[in-house]
N, CA, C and O atoms as CSV, one atom per row, in Angstrom:
chain,resi,resn,atom,element,x,y,z
A,1,MET,N,N,-101.723,-35.205,13.357
A,1,MET,CA,C,-101.705,-36.542,12.807
A,1,MET,C,C,-100.394,-36.841,12.088
A,1,MET,O,O,-100.102,-38.001,11.799
A,2,ALA,N,N,-99.632,-35.851,11.808
A,2,ALA,CA,C,-98.386,-36.077,11.084
A,2,ALA,C,C,-97.373,-36.795,11.951
A,2,ALA,O,O,-96.439,-37.403,11.428
A,3,GLY,N,N,-97.536,-36.738,13.275
A,3,GLY,CA,C,-96.583,-37.361,14.173
A,3,GLY,C,C,-96.792,-38.868,14.345
A,3,GLY,O,O,-95.895,-39.557,14.831
A,4,HIS,N,N,-97.954,-39.391,13.957
A,4,HIS,CA,C,-98.237,-40.816,14.125
A,4,HIS,C,C,-97.631,-41.614,12.970
A,4,HIS,O,O,-97.795,-41.281,11.797
A,5,ARG,N,N,-96.932,-42.668,13.346
A,5,ARG,CA,C,-96.345,-43.535,12.319
A,5,ARG,C,C,-96.938,-44.928,12.468
A,5,ARG,O,O,-97.148,-45.419,13.578
A,6,ILE,N,N,-97.199,-45.541,11.348
A,6,ILE,CA,C,-97.751,-46.897,11.335
A,6,ILE,C,C,-96.637,-47.840,10.898
A,6,ILE,O,O,-95.986,-47.613,9.878
A,7,ALA,N,N,-96.423,-48.889,11.669
A,7,ALA,CA,C,-95.384,-49.866,11.331
A,7,ALA,C,C,-95.928,-50.819,10.270
A,7,ALA,O,O,-96.926,-51.509,10.482
A,8,HIS,N,N,-95.262,-50.840,9.146
A,8,HIS,CA,C,-95.645,-51.752,8.066
A,8,HIS,C,C,-94.578,-52.834,7.943
A,8,HIS,O,O,-93.393,-52.598,8.181
A,9,ALA,N,N,-95.023,-54.001,7.571
A,9,ALA,CA,C,-94.073,-55.090,7.338
A,9,ALA,C,C,-93.325,-54.791,6.047
A,9,ALA,O,O,-93.915,-54.421,5.032
A,10,THR,N,N,-92.046,-54.959,6.112
A,10,THR,CA,C,-91.252,-54.742,4.909
A,10,THR,C,C,-91.157,-56.057,4.147
A,10,THR,O,O,-90.894,-57.109,4.730
A,11,LEU,N,N,-91.370,-55.986,2.866
A,11,LEU,CA,C,-91.320,-57.184,2.038
A,11,LEU,C,C,-89.876,-57.453,1.641
A,11,LEU,O,O,-89.154,-56.561,1.196
A,12,LYS,N,N,-89.476,-58.710,1.816
A,12,LYS,CA,C,-88.129,-59.111,1.442
A,12,LYS,C,C,-88.228,-60.090,0.283
A,12,LYS,O,O,-89.289,-60.652,0.008
A,13,GLY,N,N,-87.123,-60.278,-0.376
A,13,GLY,CA,C,-87.073,-61.263,-1.443
A,13,GLY,C,C,-87.024,-62.667,-0.860
A,13,GLY,O,O,-86.900,-62.833,0.353
A,14,PRO,N,N,-87.119,-63.666,-1.709
A,14,PRO,CA,C,-87.083,-65.043,-1.206
A,14,PRO,C,C,-85.708,-65.395,-0.633
A,14,PRO,O,O,-84.676,-64.992,-1.169
A,15,SER,N,N,-85.715,-66.145,0.452
A,15,SER,CA,C,-84.478,-66.597,1.065
A,15,SER,C,C,-84.057,-67.893,0.377
A,15,SER,O,O,-84.752,-68.906,0.462
A,16,VAL,N,N,-82.930,-67.852,-0.294
A,16,VAL,CA,C,-82.482,-69.001,-1.083
A,16,VAL,C,C,-82.182,-70.195,-0.185
A,16,VAL,O,O,-82.555,-71.321,-0.515
A,17,VAL,N,N,-81.526,-69.972,0.920
A,17,VAL,CA,C,-81.182,-71.063,1.831
A,17,VAL,C,C,-82.453,-71.692,2.396
A,17,VAL,O,O,-82.568,-72.915,2.464
A,18,LYS,N,N,-83.403,-70.853,2.801
A,18,LYS,CA,C,-84.662,-71.351,3.349
A,18,LYS,C,C,-85.413,-72.175,2.311
A,18,LYS,O,O,-85.965,-73.226,2.639
A,19,GLU,N,N,-85.441,-71.718,1.077
A,19,GLU,CA,C,-86.122,-72.452,0.007
A,19,GLU,C,C,-85.451,-73.791,-0.260
A,19,GLU,O,O,-86.128,-74.791,-0.499
A,20,ILE,N,N,-84.119,-73.812,-0.221
A,20,ILE,CA,C,-83.386,-75.059,-0.444
A,20,ILE,C,C,-83.674,-76.054,0.681
A,20,ILE,O,O,-83.873,-77.242,0.428
A,21,VAL,N,N,-83.697,-75.568,1.921
A,21,VAL,CA,C,-83.968,-76.444,3.069
A,21,VAL,C,C,-85.387,-77.000,2.989
A,21,VAL,O,O,-85.596,-78.193,3.212
A,22,ILE,N,N,-86.350,-76.160,2.678
A,22,ILE,CA,C,-87.745,-76.606,2.575
A,22,ILE,C,C,-87.888,-77.632,1.450
A,22,ILE,O,O,-88.549,-78.655,1.628
A,23,ALA,N,N,-87.281,-77.369,0.306
A,23,ALA,CA,C,-87.357,-78.302,-0.816
A,23,ALA,C,C,-86.689,-79.627,-0.480
A,23,ALA,O,O,-87.183,-80.686,-0.868
A,24,THR,N,N,-85.581,-79.580,0.233
A,24,THR,CA,C,-84.888,-80.813,0.627
A,24,THR,C,C,-85.742,-81.634,1.582
A,24,THR,O,O,-85.854,-82.850,1.425
A,25,VAL,N,N,-86.341,-80.985,2.564
A,25,VAL,CA,C,-87.181,-81.690,3.531
A,25,VAL,C,C,-88.392,-82.303,2.839
A,25,VAL,O,O,-88.731,-83.459,3.095
A,26,LEU,N,N,-89.047,-81.542,1.965
A,26,LEU,CA,C,-90.209,-82.070,1.242
A,26,LEU,C,C,-89.806,-83.217,0.316
A,26,LEU,O,O,-90.532,-84.204,0.199
A,27,GLY,N,N,-88.660,-83.091,-0.338
A,27,GLY,CA,C,-88.183,-84.152,-1.215
A,27,GLY,C,C,-87.861,-85.423,-0.465
A,27,GLY,O,O,-88.195,-86.517,-0.920
A,28,LEU,N,N,-87.209,-85.292,0.691
A,28,LEU,CA,C,-86.905,-86.475,1.504
A,28,LEU,C,C,-88.176,-87.126,2.043
A,28,LEU,O,O,-88.265,-88.352,2.104
A,29,ALA,N,N,-89.151,-86.322,2.431
A,29,ALA,CA,C,-90.407,-86.876,2.940
A,29,ALA,C,C,-91.142,-87.643,1.837
A,29,ALA,O,O,-91.622,-88.754,2.064
A,30,ALA,N,N,-91.228,-87.051,0.652
A,30,ALA,CA,C,-91.903,-87.725,-0.463
A,30,ALA,C,C,-91.143,-88.978,-0.880
A,30,ALA,O,O,-91.754,-90.009,-1.162
A,31,GLY,N,N,-89.830,-88.898,-0.919
A,31,GLY,CA,C,-89.019,-90.058,-1.268
A,31,GLY,C,C,-89.152,-91.180,-0.256
A,31,GLY,O,O,-89.176,-92.352,-0.630
A,32,SER,N,N,-89.240,-90.838,1.014
A,32,SER,CA,C,-89.410,-91.852,2.057
A,32,SER,C,C,-90.756,-92.549,1.933
A,32,SER,O,O,-90.848,-93.768,2.074
A,33,LEU,N,N,-91.803,-91.767,1.668
A,33,LEU,CA,C,-93.122,-92.372,1.482
A,33,LEU,C,C,-93.137,-93.301,0.276
A,33,LEU,O,O,-93.708,-94.389,0.339
A,34,TRP,N,N,-92.511,-92.880,-0.823
A,34,TRP,CA,C,-92.461,-93.709,-2.023
A,34,TRP,C,C,-91.665,-94.988,-1.757
A,34,TRP,O,O,-92.054,-96.066,-2.208
A,35,LYS,N,N,-90.562,-94.873,-1.034
A,35,LYS,CA,C,-89.734,-96.042,-0.747
A,35,LYS,C,C,-90.482,-97.022,0.151
A,35,LYS,O,O,-90.400,-98.232,-0.061
A,36,MET,N,N,-91.211,-96.521,1.153
A,36,MET,CA,C,-91.994,-97.401,2.014
A,36,MET,C,C,-93.073,-98.120,1.212
A,36,MET,O,O,-93.325,-99.304,1.433
A,37,HIS,N,N,-93.709,-97.413,0.284
A,37,HIS,CA,C,-94.705,-98.031,-0.598
A,37,HIS,C,C,-94.054,-99.130,-1.440
A,37,HIS,O,O,-94.617,-100.214,-1.594
A,38,HIS,N,N,-92.896,-98.855,-1.972
A,38,HIS,CA,C,-92.172,-99.830,-2.795
A,38,HIS,C,C,-91.810,-101.066,-1.977
A,38,HIS,O,O,-91.955,-102.189,-2.459
A,39,TRP,N,N,-91.340,-100.871,-0.742
A,39,TRP,CA,C,-90.988,-102.000,0.118
A,39,TRP,C,C,-92.215,-102.859,0.430
A,39,TRP,O,O,-92.121,-104.086,0.443
A,40,ASN,N,N,-93.375,-102.219,0.682
A,40,ASN,CA,C,-94.601,-102.970,0.964
A,40,ASN,C,C,-95.032,-103.795,-0.236
A,40,ASN,O,O,-95.418,-104.955,-0.089
A,41,GLU,N,N,-94.969,-103.201,-1.428
A,41,GLU,CA,C,-95.329,-103.951,-2.635
A,41,GLU,C,C,-94.361,-105.105,-2.871
A,41,GLU,O,O,-94.776,-106.195,-3.265
A,42,GLN,N,N,-93.087,-104.870,-2.634
A,42,GLN,CA,C,-92.074,-105.904,-2.805
A,42,GLN,C,C,-92.317,-107.050,-1.813
A,42,GLN,O,O,-92.157,-108.217,-2.171
A,43,ARG,N,N,-92.697,-106.731,-0.590
A,43,ARG,CA,C,-92.989,-107.750,0.420
A,43,ARG,C,C,-94.191,-108.591,0.012
A,43,ARG,O,O,-94.185,-109.808,0.197
A,44,LYS,N,N,-95.237,-107.949,-0.549
A,44,LYS,CA,C,-96.422,-108.685,-1.005
A,44,LYS,C,C,-96.071,-109.656,-2.124
A,44,LYS,O,O,-96.509,-110.806,-2.120
A,45,VAL,N,N,-95.278,-109.185,-3.082
A,45,VAL,CA,C,-94.888,-110.043,-4.206
A,45,VAL,C,C,-94.033,-111.200,-3.709
A,45,VAL,O,O,-94.228,-112.343,-4.125
A,46,ARG,N,N,-93.093,-110.911,-2.825
A,46,ARG,CA,C,-92.212,-111.955,-2.310
A,46,ARG,C,C,-93.008,-113.005,-1.538
A,46,ARG,O,O,-92.746,-114.199,-1.683
A,47,SER,N,N,-93.974,-112.585,-0.719
A,47,SER,CA,C,-94.770,-113.553,0.036
A,47,SER,C,C,-95.658,-114.366,-0.898
A,47,SER,O,O,-95.883,-115.551,-0.648
A,48,PHE,N,N,-96.167,-113.759,-1.969
A,48,PHE,CA,C,-96.965,-114.491,-2.945
A,48,PHE,C,C,-96.142,-115.598,-3.592
A,48,PHE,O,O,-96.600,-116.737,-3.689
A,49,TYR,N,N,-94.939,-115.273,-4.030
A,49,TYR,CA,C,-94.101,-116.284,-4.675
A,49,TYR,C,C,-93.623,-117.340,-3.690
A,49,TYR,O,O,-93.431,-118.493,-4.077
A,50,ASP,N,N,-93.426,-116.979,-2.437
A,50,ASP,CA,C,-93.064,-117.967,-1.421
A,50,ASP,C,C,-94.205,-118.968,-1.218
A,50,ASP,O,O,-93.976,-120.176,-1.155
A,51,LEU,N,N,-95.442,-118.452,-1.115
A,51,LEU,CA,C,-96.597,-119.349,-0.972
A,51,LEU,C,C,-96.776,-120.214,-2.208
A,51,LEU,O,O,-97.123,-121.390,-2.096
A,52,LEU,N,N,-96.543,-119.647,-3.384
A,52,LEU,CA,C,-96.661,-120.407,-4.628
A,52,LEU,C,C,-95.623,-121.519,-4.679
A,52,LEU,O,O,-95.909,-122.633,-5.117
A,53,GLU,N,N,-94.424,-121.204,-4.230
A,53,GLU,CA,C,-93.342,-122.190,-4.241
A,53,GLU,C,C,-93.598,-123.314,-3.238
A,53,GLU,O,O,-93.253,-124.466,-3.503
A,54,LYS,N,N,-94.203,-122.992,-2.081
A,54,LYS,CA,C,-94.501,-123.998,-1.066
A,54,LYS,C,C,-95.685,-124.882,-1.482
A,54,LYS,O,O,-95.878,-125.960,-0.920
A,55,GLY,N,N,-96.464,-124.437,-2.448
A,55,GLY,CA,C,-97.619,-125.204,-2.877
A,55,GLY,C,C,-98.882,-124.881,-2.099
A,55,GLY,O,O,-99.886,-125.580,-2.241
A,56,GLU,N,N,-98.856,-123.847,-1.287
A,56,GLU,CA,C,-100.032,-123.478,-0.506
A,56,GLU,C,C,-101.097,-122.792,-1.356
A,56,GLU,O,O,-102.282,-122.817,-1.022
A,57,ILE,N,N,-100.669,-122.186,-2.444
A,57,ILE,CA,C,-101.616,-121.586,-3.387
A,57,ILE,C,C,-101.222,-122.056,-4.784
A,57,ILE,O,O,-100.100,-122.509,-5.008
A,58,SER,N,N,-102.167,-121.940,-5.723
A,58,SER,CA,C,-101.868,-122.317,-7.100
A,58,SER,C,C,-102.560,-121.343,-8.041
A,58,SER,O,O,-103.475,-120.617,-7.654
A,59,LEU,N,N,-102.109,-121.348,-9.263
A,59,LEU,CA,C,-102.693,-120.472,-10.276
A,59,LEU,C,C,-103.466,-121.325,-11.264
A,59,LEU,O,O,-102.991,-122.379,-11.688
A,60,VAL,N,N,-104.652,-120.873,-11.631
A,60,VAL,CA,C,-105.454,-121.563,-12.626
A,60,VAL,C,C,-105.723,-120.567,-13.749
A,60,VAL,O,O,-106.336,-119.520,-13.536
A,61,ALA,N,N,-105.259,-120.908,-14.940
A,61,ALA,CA,C,-105.462,-120.025,-16.085
A,61,ALA,C,C,-106.867,-120.222,-16.651
A,61,ALA,O,O,-107.326,-121.350,-16.830
A,62,GLU,N,N,-107.537,-119.111,-16.928
A,62,GLU,CA,C,-108.878,-119.198,-17.527
A,62,GLU,C,C,-108.742,-119.564,-18.995
A,62,GLU,O,O,-107.817,-119.125,-19.678
A,63,GLU,N,N,-109.680,-120.375,-19.468
A,63,GLU,CA,C,-109.636,-120.788,-20.883
A,63,GLU,C,C,-110.485,-119.905,-21.735
A,63,GLU,O,O,-110.564,-120.107,-22.947
């Protein structure tokens, strides 16, 4: 049995370049989602004020 060898995975330290690339990709993805959300909200507000300016909708304040 002394002649049999078992291949074990060798543990390496973290790859700095790989971590930087992964963090950059995740950051860009999250930033893109946030920017798309911001653009959608901005479009809703702009269309609301356009309709308000045209007189198609109006605001009534509660007393």
